Backbone bond lengths (Angstrom), bond angles and torsions (degrees), N, CA, C in turn:
res aa  C-N    CA-C-N  psi(-1)  N-CA   C-N-CA  omega(-1)  CA-C   N-CA-C  phi
1 M - - - 1.441 - - 1.520 110.90 -
2 K 1.332 114.74 -44.76 1.452 119.49 -179.85 1.530 110.74 -60.93
3 N 1.314 117.81 -42.60 1.467 121.99 -179.49 1.526 111.44 -65.19
4 S 1.330 116.41 -37.14 1.459 118.25 -179.89 1.526 110.85 -68.44
5 R 1.331 117.62 -36.08 1.473 120.22 176.46 1.527 110.43 -66.14
6 R 1.326 116.48 -43.52 1.465 120.39 178.87 1.532 109.71 -61.72
7 F 1.324 117.32 -42.92 1.465 122.13 178.68 1.533 109.77 -61.60
8 F 1.344 116.30 -46.33 1.462 121.10 -179.97 1.532 111.20 -61.77
9 F 1.350 116.40 -44.75 1.458 121.38 178.60 1.529 110.76 -62.27
10 T 1.326 118.12 -45.28 1.466 122.48 178.81 1.524 110.55 -61.95
11 L 1.325 116.67 -40.66 1.458 121.17 178.84 1.535 110.29 -63.27
12 Q 1.334 117.26 -45.52 1.468 120.54 178.83 1.527 111.11 -62.20
13 L 1.328 115.63 -45.14 1.458 119.96 179.65 1.526 110.75 -61.52
14 S 1.306 117.35 -41.95 1.466 121.42 179.00 1.520 110.94 -61.63
15 I 1.335 115.47 -42.61 1.466 119.45 179.68 1.532 110.10 -64.51
16 L 1.341 117.40 -43.20 1.465 120.45 179.14 1.520 111.58 -62.52
17 L 1.320 116.85 -38.87 1.466 119.51 179.51 1.516 111.88 -70.61
18 L 1.314 117.75 -29.01 1.462 120.93 -179.73 1.526 112.51 -78.86
19 I 1.322 117.40 -30.50 1.471 120.73 -175.24 1.523 112.82 -57.63
20 P 1.357 120.54 -48.99 1.463 117.72 179.81 1.527 112.65 -58.82
21 G 1.321 117.71 -38.59 1.459 120.53 178.07 1.508 111.56 -65.74
22 M 1.342 115.88 -38.18 1.453 119.19 -179.97 1.524 110.21 -69.87
23 V 1.330 116.59 -41.04 1.463 119.95 179.10 1.517 109.58 -64.77
24 H 1.331 116.00 -44.48 1.458 120.47 -179.10 1.524 111.30 -61.26
25 S 1.319 117.19 -44.48 1.457 119.73 -177.44 1.523 111.67 -71.21
26 A 1.340 116.97 -18.94 1.454 119.71 179.13 1.525 111.90 -82.48
27 E 1.338 117.42 -12.49 1.457 120.49 179.62 1.523 109.90 -69.64
28 P 1.321 116.72 143.20 1.459 118.25 176.72 1.528 110.45 -69.47
29 A 1.316 116.52 152.76 1.465 121.41 178.28 1.526 108.49 -63.89
30 R 1.331 115.60 143.86 1.457 121.12 179.90 1.530 109.54 -62.95
31 A 1.298 116.07 129.88 1.465 120.69 179.67 1.519 109.43 -69.72
32 L 1.307 115.67 137.15 1.457 120.20 177.57 1.519 109.24 -81.50
33 R 1.310 116.08 138.72 1.460 120.92 -179.52 1.529 108.78 -73.31
34 P 1.331 117.29 136.57 1.471 119.11 -179.68 1.529 111.29 -68.45
35 M 1.314 115.40 138.13 1.459 122.30 179.26 1.528 108.75 -131.04
36 V 1.316 116.27 154.14 1.458 122.27 174.02 1.526 106.66 -97.24
37 V 1.326 116.26 126.86 1.462 121.19 179.16 1.528 107.50 -97.10
38 N 1.326 115.98 111.34 1.461 122.27 -179.28 1.527 108.79 -99.46
39 K 1.323 116.74 114.16 1.467 120.80 175.46 1.526 106.26 -96.05
40 V 1.316 115.04 105.43 1.459 121.26 -171.65 1.532 108.45 -103.76
41 D 1.326 115.04 92.74 1.468 120.54 -176.80 1.523 112.31 -58.53
42 E 1.343 116.64 -37.58 1.465 120.39 -177.94 1.529 112.21 -61.01
43 L 1.323 116.48 -26.57 1.464 120.76 178.92 1.527 111.89 -103.70
44 G 1.348 116.29 -14.40 1.452 120.06 -176.66 1.523 111.94 70.77
45 L 1.353 116.49 31.46 1.461 120.81 -174.66 1.528 111.92 -133.73
46 E 1.326 114.74 152.20 1.454 122.51 167.91 1.523 106.50 -104.74
47 I 1.332 115.87 123.45 1.465 121.77 -174.70 1.522 108.29 -127.40
48 W 1.320 116.56 124.08 1.461 121.09 179.35 1.524 109.61 -93.78
49 T 1.348 115.05 137.93 1.464 120.92 175.95 1.530 109.35 -132.06
50 E 1.313 115.76 163.31 1.463 121.82 -177.20 1.532 111.42 -63.13
51 A 1.339 115.27 142.49 1.464 121.09 177.98 1.529 112.44 -106.88
52 D 1.342 117.58 -17.56 1.456 119.83 -175.86 1.518 110.72 -141.43
53 P 1.325 119.48 93.12 1.462 126.06 -0.16 1.531 110.23 -77.58
54 E 1.313 115.27 150.61 1.459 120.38 -176.02 1.526 111.07 -72.37
55 W 1.334 114.59 125.65 1.464 119.72 177.53 1.533 109.05 -73.22
56 L 1.316 115.87 146.44 1.460 122.18 179.28 1.526 108.34 -83.81
57 T 1.323 116.90 124.72 1.467 120.49 -176.03 1.524 111.21 -120.86
58 D 1.319 114.48 156.46 1.460 120.53 179.74 1.527 108.05 -163.91
59 V 1.307 115.90 161.30 1.465 121.48 169.16 1.521 105.87 -115.38
60 V 1.322 115.82 116.29 1.461 121.70 178.94 1.523 107.74 -108.93
61 H 1.308 115.79 161.23 1.464 120.19 179.24 1.522 109.22 -120.26
62 Q 1.319 115.39 127.00 1.455 121.00 174.47 1.514 107.42 -122.86
63 Q 1.311 115.80 121.30 1.466 122.41 -177.09 1.532 110.54 52.30
64 G 1.351 114.86 39.73 1.453 121.19 177.24 1.521 114.65 79.25
65 K 1.325 118.34 -0.56 1.470 122.20 -177.62 1.527 109.52 -99.05
66 P 1.359 117.75 126.34 1.463 119.21 177.80 1.532 111.11 -73.79
67 I 1.338 115.71 137.58 1.457 122.69 178.73 1.525 107.18 -132.32
68 F 1.328 116.34 124.18 1.456 120.98 175.61 1.523 107.46 -82.16
69 T 1.328 117.10 129.71 1.462 121.05 178.58 1.527 109.65 -122.66
70 A 1.313 115.76 147.08 1.466 122.12 175.49 1.513 107.10 -143.20
71 Q 1.324 115.86 139.29 1.465 118.97 177.69 1.517 110.11 -145.23
72 T 1.309 114.07 154.23 1.452 119.48 178.76 1.529 109.13 -65.15
73 P 1.331 116.97 149.15 1.466 118.64 175.95 1.520 110.97 -70.91
74 M 1.325 116.16 165.94 1.465 121.59 177.81 1.525 109.67 -54.76
75 N 1.297 116.51 151.27 1.464 123.90 178.11 1.522 113.81 64.94
76 T 1.332 117.88 19.75 1.463 121.55 173.78 1.517 107.50 -101.21
77 Y 1.338 115.65 135.47 1.457 119.19 -178.81 1.512 109.17 -124.92
78 P 1.318 118.81 132.83 1.457 125.17 -4.12 1.528 110.55 -79.80
79 P 1.327 116.61 149.74 1.461 118.75 175.66 1.522 109.16 -67.50
80 A 1.328 115.84 145.25 1.465 119.89 -178.72 1.516 109.77 -149.01
81 A 1.317 115.27 154.75 1.464 121.62 176.00 1.523 108.29 -137.61
82 M 1.329 115.77 141.53 1.456 122.06 -178.94 1.523 108.40 -130.93
83 S 1.327 116.04 146.49 1.465 119.93 174.17 1.522 109.38 -137.33
84 V 1.339 114.44 149.58 1.461 121.61 179.71 1.524 107.63 -133.47
85 V 1.327 115.39 132.40 1.462 122.06 178.80 1.519 107.72 -131.15
86 S 1.326 117.03 138.45 1.467 120.43 173.23 1.522 108.35 -115.91
87 F 1.311 115.30 160.83 1.460 121.32 -176.90 1.521 109.82 -125.73
88 P 1.344 117.06 70.06 1.459 120.54 -177.28 1.526 111.28 -57.57
89 G 1.302 114.77 139.37 1.465 119.96 178.46 1.517 113.62 85.69
90 M 1.314 117.90 -14.26 1.460 120.54 179.08 1.529 108.22 -85.77
91 A 1.306 116.18 130.52 1.463 120.76 177.54 1.523 108.79 -111.82
92 V 1.323 115.60 128.40 1.460 120.51 176.72 1.527 107.66 -121.93
93 A 1.316 115.94 119.70 1.456 120.61 177.81 1.524 109.10 -64.78
94 E 1.317 116.39 145.99 1.462 121.02 179.82 1.527 111.17 -53.91
95 S 1.328 116.35 -38.07 1.467 120.71 -177.97 1.530 112.35 -68.79
96 E 1.341 117.39 -16.75 1.462 121.51 -178.44 1.532 113.24 -104.47
97 L 1.334 116.99 -3.68 1.466 120.11 -172.78 1.530 112.60 -63.18
98 L 1.331 118.40 -40.51 1.469 120.54 178.88 1.522 110.90 -61.63
99 E 1.318 117.17 -43.73 1.468 120.87 -179.97 1.530 110.98 -64.10
100 V 1.336 116.61 -43.45 1.470 121.26 179.53 1.529 109.93 -64.96
101 A 1.344 116.84 -44.30 1.472 120.67 -179.47 1.530 110.97 -64.10
102 T 1.319 116.81 -42.99 1.468 120.69 179.60 1.523 110.42 -60.80
103 S 1.320 116.73 -45.32 1.463 121.03 178.74 1.527 111.06 -61.75
104 A 1.337 117.16 -43.38 1.467 121.44 -179.17 1.532 111.30 -66.95
105 I 1.327 117.40 -40.33 1.466 120.92 179.17 1.525 110.29 -66.58
106 H 1.326 116.88 -39.63 1.469 119.98 177.25 1.530 111.05 -65.81
107 T 1.335 116.97 -38.86 1.467 120.17 176.99 1.522 110.44 -63.11
108 A 1.340 116.26 -44.31 1.471 120.08 177.95 1.528 110.06 -60.92
109 A 1.319 117.31 -42.94 1.472 121.04 -179.64 1.529 110.97 -61.80
110 R 1.330 117.10 -40.30 1.476 119.81 176.99 1.532 110.26 -61.00
111 N 1.355 116.63 -37.85 1.461 120.67 178.53 1.528 111.68 -64.03
112 Y 1.326 116.88 -23.74 1.465 122.05 176.79 1.531 111.19 -99.28
113 Q 1.337 116.69 21.70 1.462 124.69 174.64 1.528 114.19 64.11
114 V 1.324 117.08 28.32 1.459 120.05 173.85 1.525 107.63 -74.33
115 T 1.324 116.81 132.35 1.462 120.78 -177.28 1.530 110.91 -75.25
116 E 1.305 114.69 157.71 1.469 121.11 -176.66 1.537 113.11 -53.77
117 P 1.333 119.49 -47.90 1.476 117.73 179.64 1.536 112.53 -61.28
118 D 1.354 116.62 -35.45 1.468 119.78 -177.98 1.527 113.07 -73.78
119 L 1.341 117.08 -21.29 1.469 120.07 177.85 1.515 110.98 -55.91
120 Y 1.300 116.51 -41.25 1.457 121.22 -173.20 1.524 112.65 -82.24
121 R 1.332 116.75 -0.72 1.462 121.13 173.65 1.529 111.57 -92.99
122 I 1.335 116.57 -10.31 1.467 120.21 179.18 1.523 108.54 -69.93
123 Q 1.320 116.09 124.24 1.459 120.21 177.88 1.524 109.06 -81.59
124 I 1.311 115.83 123.95 1.465 122.35 177.61 1.531 106.56 -100.13
125 T 1.331 116.16 117.70 1.461 119.70 -175.17 1.531 111.43 -121.51
126 P 1.338 116.43 144.79 1.465 119.28 176.56 1.524 110.15 -72.17
127 V 1.323 116.56 143.81 1.465 121.30 -178.49 1.522 109.31 -156.50
128 R 1.317 116.35 158.92 1.468 122.25 176.04 1.521 108.10 -128.13
129 Y 1.325 115.57 131.84 1.455 122.93 171.96 1.520 106.74 -125.51
130 S 1.322 116.45 119.24 1.454 122.30 -179.97 1.521 108.99 53.39
131 E 1.321 117.05 -124.76 1.465 120.50 -177.86 1.529 112.50 -91.65
132 L 1.319 117.51 2.83 1.462 121.07 -179.31 1.524 110.57 -102.47
133 H 1.296 116.16 135.34 1.465 120.99 172.31 1.519 107.06 -119.20
134 G 1.316 115.51 149.41 1.455 118.73 -179.14 1.513 110.64 177.56
135 F 1.335 115.16 -141.41 1.461 121.19 -173.87 1.524 109.58 -139.43
136 E 1.333 115.28 150.07 1.458 118.93 178.12 1.520 110.15 -136.77
137 G 1.326 114.09 158.90 1.451 121.67 176.19 1.514 109.32 -139.92
138 V 1.317 116.14 148.84 1.465 122.46 178.63 1.530 107.05 -124.89
139 F 1.329 116.35 134.83 1.456 120.20 -178.75 1.519 110.00 -153.94
140 S 1.318 115.61 166.77 1.462 122.38 175.56 1.515 108.66 -105.39
141 G 1.317 116.02 144.95 1.454 120.94 179.85 1.518 110.62 -156.83
142 V 1.324 115.61 -154.07 1.464 122.48 -178.91 1.520 108.51 -133.10
143 A 1.345 116.25 132.15 1.463 122.21 175.28 1.522 107.94 -131.57
144 Q 1.299 116.54 122.53 1.465 123.05 179.36 1.534 111.08 52.13
145 G 1.329 115.09 38.52 1.458 121.33 176.09 1.519 115.06 84.92
146 D 1.331 118.41 -4.80 1.461 121.68 -178.89 1.523 111.37 -105.19
147 P 1.338 117.82 141.89 1.467 119.92 174.65 1.531 109.71 -70.11
148 V 1.333 116.38 131.89 1.459 121.98 -176.21 1.524 110.50 -135.64
149 D 1.331 114.76 161.26 1.456 122.62 168.08 1.515 107.50 -110.95
150 V 1.335 115.22 140.66 1.460 121.78 -172.84 1.525 109.67 -129.75
151 K 1.327 115.91 140.30 1.464 121.69 172.04 1.527 106.55 -122.30
152 V 1.341 116.46 129.25 1.464 122.01 -178.89 1.524 108.41 -125.27
153 F 1.331 116.44 133.13 1.465 123.06 176.74 1.522 108.94 -123.93
154 I 1.323 115.54 133.05 1.467 122.12 172.98 1.519 106.06 -123.21
155 G 1.330 116.35 122.56 1.458 118.58 -178.40 1.507 112.13 -157.14
156 Q 1.310 114.70 177.69 1.458 121.11 180.00 1.514 109.48 -161.27
157 K 1.312 114.26 162.66 1.456 121.67 168.82 1.522 105.24 -97.38
158 E 1.304 116.65 140.62 1.461 119.21 -177.78 1.528 109.93 -53.75
159 G 1.331 115.93 129.87 1.454 121.38 -179.12 1.512 114.25 87.26
160 K 1.332 117.29 -3.08 1.468 121.70 179.52 1.524 109.74 -114.84
161 S 1.325 115.29 166.90 1.466 121.24 179.69 1.526 110.95 -76.16
162 P 1.340 117.07 153.50 1.460 119.80 179.73 1.528 113.30 -69.03
163 V 1.326 113.71 158.71 1.459 123.03 -179.97 1.525 107.39 -132.34
164 S 1.331 116.03 141.19 1.460 121.76 175.90 1.523 108.50 -118.30
165 V 1.333 116.07 129.58 1.458 121.32 177.86 1.525 107.32 -128.11
166 Q 1.326 116.54 135.41 1.455 119.17 174.95 1.515 109.93 -141.24
167 I 1.317 114.54 150.09 1.460 120.85 177.26 1.519 107.40 -138.85
168 Y 1.328 116.34 144.11 1.458 119.03 175.19 1.521 110.30 -139.94
169 T 1.328 113.59 154.76 1.459 121.94 178.65 1.525 108.18 -152.27
170 L 1.303 116.94 -179.62 1.459 121.23 179.33 1.528 110.69 -58.04
171 K 1.313 115.17 147.25 1.474 120.76 -179.46 1.521 110.23 -55.41
172 G 1.332 115.73 131.29 1.454 122.25 179.58 1.515 114.84 86.94
173 K 1.336 117.74 -3.95 1.471 120.67 -174.92 1.531 113.71 -106.55
174 L 1.314 118.39 0.76 1.466 120.44 -178.85 1.535 112.52 -58.24
175 P 1.347 119.22 -39.13 1.467 118.44 177.51 1.533 113.68 -58.57
176 H 1.337 117.46 -27.06 1.463 121.48 178.93 1.530 111.56 -67.66
177 L 1.326 117.71 -17.14 1.463 121.67 -178.64 1.524 112.70 -102.08
178 S 1.321 117.25 7.97 1.471 119.29 -174.57 1.525 112.58 -57.91
179 E 1.317 117.59 -39.93 1.470 119.81 179.72 1.530 111.73 -71.65
180 Q 1.323 117.37 -38.65 1.463 119.68 177.09 1.531 110.02 -62.93
181 I 1.330 116.31 -42.57 1.464 120.38 178.38 1.517 109.76 -63.21
182 R 1.325 117.61 -46.37 1.468 120.42 -179.75 1.523 111.11 -59.49
183 R 1.335 116.54 -48.79 1.466 119.45 -177.29 1.523 111.41 -63.26
184 S 1.304 117.37 -38.45 1.460 120.73 -177.81 1.523 111.71 -78.84
185 W 1.309 117.73 -55.45 1.460 121.25 -171.49 1.520 112.16 -71.15
186 Q 1.344 117.85 -27.84 1.467 119.41 178.50 1.525 112.34 -74.07
187 H 1.313 117.29 -7.95 1.468 120.67 178.46 1.533 112.34 -113.69
188 L 1.304 116.86 10.55 1.461 120.87 179.20 1.526 109.32 -69.18
189 R 1.330 116.46 123.70 1.470 120.54 -177.04 1.517 110.53 -141.81
190 Y 1.329 114.28 153.61 1.457 120.82 171.74 1.531 108.19 -76.81
191 L 1.316 115.77 139.96 1.468 119.97 175.07 1.525 108.76 -74.17
192 E 1.315 114.97 139.29 1.457 119.01 174.30 1.523 107.82 -78.88
193 A 1.319 116.35 150.22 1.474 119.94 179.22 1.517 109.21 -57.67
194 G 1.323 116.58 130.62 1.458 121.68 177.58 1.518 114.85 85.13
195 S 1.365 118.17 4.24 1.475 118.42 -179.74 1.517 110.86 -90.46
């Protein structure tokens, strides 16, 4: 009698332990969010942007340098703008990447009217996006008269030229873009020759 109860209890426990696995495996696979794959020959990069709603993209030239831009469409909240710049032909030694990234992030912060004392409060942290490793900083500033939060990443793949990516949105709204940043920046890649 005792053995039959133990067998029955073990059988029930086994069934209970199997049910969550069976339920989990019966769930459909999570649908991937649609993205637009931008192959930007002028930058030598593949850059993914949101497809729903589709971000407005363009390549603009400032002082002869191509810059990929993407921004949310009208009536999207929070509004956001992103830019990507590559530096073909520039070589940055791994040992110098932190210094170069820090300088670039401070320059970007000055462009957003961050004061000199506040520059040195920006935390520069190591990070990896896709095949690029480097450093990023997050800070608050001003763009076109509005208070904004900005995230800047400077990175490279070993043996390749550095890339700068930045995104900004209304102050306090950067966390709302975390998934857009992840989907886009985690797919940032160098174009292969002839692709």
